[in-house]
C-alpha positions in Angstrom: -15.9 6.6 -8.2 -18.2 8.7 -5.6 -21.9 10.0 -6.5 -22.0 13.3 -5.6 -25.2 12.7 -3.2 -22.3 11.5 -1.6 -19.4 13.3 -2.2 -21.8 16.0 -1.0 -22.5 14.4 1.6 -26.5 15.4 0.3 -27.1 11.6 1.7 -26.2 12.8 5.5 -27.4 16.5 5.5 -31.0 16.6 4.7 -31.4 20.3 4.5 -31.4 22.1 2.0 -29.5 24.9 3.9 -26.9 22.8 6.0 -26.2 20.7 2.0 -25.5 24.6 0.6 -23.8 25.3 3.2 -21.4 21.6 3.2 -21.1 22.7 -1.1 -19.5 25.9 0.2 -17.3 24.1 2.3 -15.7 21.7 -0.1 -14.9 23.9 -2.4 -12.8 26.0 0.0 -11.4 23.3 1.4 -10.0 23.0 -2.5 -8.2 26.2 -2.0 -4.5 26.1 -1.2 -2.9 28.1 1.6 0.6 28.4 0.6 2.9 25.8 0.6 0.2 23.0 2.1 -2.2 23.2 -1.6 -5.4 22.1 -1.3 -5.3 20.0 2.5 -8.4 19.0 2.8 -8.7 22.2 5.4 -11.6 25.8 4.6 -10.1 28.6 6.4 -12.5 32.0 6.0 -14.2 34.3 8.1 -17.0 34.1 10.6 -18.5 37.3 9.8 -18.3 37.2 6.0 -19.6 32.8 5.3 -22.5 34.2 8.0 -23.3 37.0 6.1 -22.5 35.0 2.4 -26.2 32.5 3.8 -27.4 35.7 5.3 -27.0 33.3 8.9 -26.0 35.0 12.1 -22.7 34.7 13.2 -23.6 32.7 16.2 -26.0 30.0 14.7 -23.9 29.9 11.5 -21.1 28.8 14.4 -23.3 26.1 15.8 -24.6 25.4 12.3 -21.2 24.7 11.3 -19.6 23.1 14.3 -23.4 20.0 14.2 -22.3 19.5 9.8 -18.5 19.0 11.4 -19.5 16.0 14.3 -22.3 15.3 11.4 -19.3 14.5 8.8 -16.6 13.2 10.6 -15.0 16.6 10.5 -13.7 19.1 13.0 -15.1 22.7 13.2 -12.4 25.2 15.7 -12.8 29.4 15.9 -11.0 31.4 17.2 -10.9 35.5 17.0 -13.6 34.7 13.7 -10.7 32.6 11.8 -12.7 29.0 11.8 -10.9 26.3 9.9 -12.8 23.1 8.3 -11.0 20.2 8.2 -13.3 17.8 5.9 -12.8 14.1 6.7 -9.5 13.1 5.0 -8.3 16.1 5.2 -4.2 16.3 6.1 -2.6 16.7 9.6 0.3 17.8 8.4 -1.4 20.8 6.8 -4.2 21.5 9.2 -1.3 21.8 12.7 0.1 24.1 10.3 -2.6 26.6 9.8 -4.0 26.1 13.1 -0.1 27.1 14.6 -0.3 30.3 12.5 -3.5 31.8 12.3 -3.5 31.9 16.3 -5.3 29.3 17.8 -3.6 28.4 21.1 -3.6 24.4 22.8 -3.0 21.4 20.9 -5.0 21.1 17.6 -7.6 18.6 17.4 -6.7 14.8 15.7 -8.1 14.8 12.4 -10.2 11.2 10.9 -9.5 9.7 8.8 -11.2 8.9 5.9 
C-alpha cells in the first residue's frame, strides 16, 4: 500500500500550495458524476477553485496544468469548467464528461497508471 506521501504526490510536488491544491483535486476526483461514480476525474469551476485557494484565476489554471504535467494527469478548461483527470482515471468517464460539458474536439487520451 502506498504511503500518504506517495498517494498525494508529495514526493513529486514540493511546494505547500501545490500539495494543498492536489489534495483538493484528489478529493474532488473521488466525487461521483451520475452514471460514472468515482472515475478519477475532478470537475469544478475555475473561479470557485481560485477563490478558495486565494489565487488569481489565470495563475490557478497555469498551476493546475503544471501539476497535471508533473503527475501524468490531464487538465482541460472550457468556459471556466475544469476537468482534471488524475493518473489512472477512467477514459470512458472522462470522455463522457468532456462531451457533455461542452468541450470541443476529441478528448485527450489519459495515461494509465
